[in-house]
C-alpha positions in Angstrom: -99.6 80.4 14.1 -98.7 76.7 14.1 -96.4 75.2 11.5 -97.2 71.8 10.1 -94.6 69.0 10.0 -93.8 69.5 6.3 -93.1 73.2 6.8 -90.8 72.4 9.7 -89.0 69.7 7.7 -88.6 72.2 4.8 -87.1 74.9 7.2 -84.7 72.4 8.8 -83.6 71.1 5.4 -83.0 74.7 4.2 -80.9 75.5 7.3 -78.9 72.3 7.0 -78.3 73.0 3.3 -77.0 76.5 4.1 -74.8 75.1 6.8 -73.3 72.5 4.4 -72.6 75.2 1.8 -71.0 77.4 4.4 -68.8 74.5 5.6 -67.7 73.7 2.0 -66.7 77.4 1.5 -64.8 77.4 4.7 -63.1 74.1 3.8 -62.1 75.4 0.4 -60.6 78.5 2.0 -58.6 76.5 4.5 -57.3 74.2 1.8 -56.2 77.1 -0.4 -54.4 78.8 2.5 -52.7 75.4 3.4 -51.5 74.9 -0.2 -50.3 78.5 -0.4 -48.4 78.1 2.8 -46.8 74.9 1.7 -45.7 76.3 -1.7 -44.4 79.4 0.1 -42.4 77.2 2.5 -40.8 75.5 -0.6 -39.9 78.9 -1.9 -42.5 78.9 -4.7 -44.4 82.1 -5.3 -48.1 81.2 -5.7 -48.8 84.3 -7.8 -46.5 83.2 -10.6 -48.6 80.4 -12.0 -46.9 80.3 -15.4 -43.5 79.7 -13.8 -45.0 77.0 -11.5 -46.6 75.2 -14.4 -43.4 75.3 -16.4 -41.5 73.8 -13.4 -44.0 70.9 -13.2 -43.9 70.3 -16.9 -40.1 70.2 -16.7 -40.2 67.8 -13.8 -42.6 65.5 -15.7 -40.4 65.5 -18.8 -37.4 64.7 -16.6 -39.2 61.8 -14.8 -40.4 60.3 -18.1 -36.8 60.5 -19.6 -35.4 58.8 -16.4 -38.1 56.0 -16.7 -37.2 55.6 -20.4 -33.5 55.4 -19.6 -34.2 52.7 -17.0 -36.2 50.7 -19.5 -33.4 51.0 -22.1 -30.8 50.0 -19.4 -32.8 46.9 -18.5 -33.1 45.9 -22.2 -29.3 46.4 -22.6 -28.6 44.2 -19.6 -30.9 41.5 -20.9 -29.2 41.7 -24.3 -25.8 41.3 -22.8 -26.9 38.3 -20.7 -28.5 36.6 -23.7 -25.5 37.3 -25.9 -23.1 36.0 -23.3 -25.2 32.8 -22.9 -25.4 32.3 -26.7 -21.6 32.8 -27.0 -21.0 30.3 -24.2 -23.3 27.8 -26.0 -21.6 28.4 -29.3 -18.2 28.0 -27.7 -19.3 24.7 -26.1 -20.7 23.4 -29.4 -17.6 24.4 -31.3 -15.4 22.7 -28.7 -17.5 19.5 -28.9 -17.3 19.5 -32.7 -13.5 20.0 -32.5 -13.1 16.9 -30.3 -15.0 14.7 -32.7 
């Protein structure tokens, strides 16, 4: 019983597809184990997903508040510099007018 070329290609394609699916499943399992081991090494219990989510939400809020504080600090520094420059110019103008 001889197989034609199309049948052979179909069989090879099916075997390769199955092998690709098996590799994807194995890769997913390895990734899940690696992440679980990493979280465990940081003292985070992977089973407590609610607690982990709350921790990440808190960290995000903290990061955003720090970024906002940095932006406000930069605005305050710029305002102080501009006010100081304007005061120096006003003092110079006032001095020049007093001499006249």
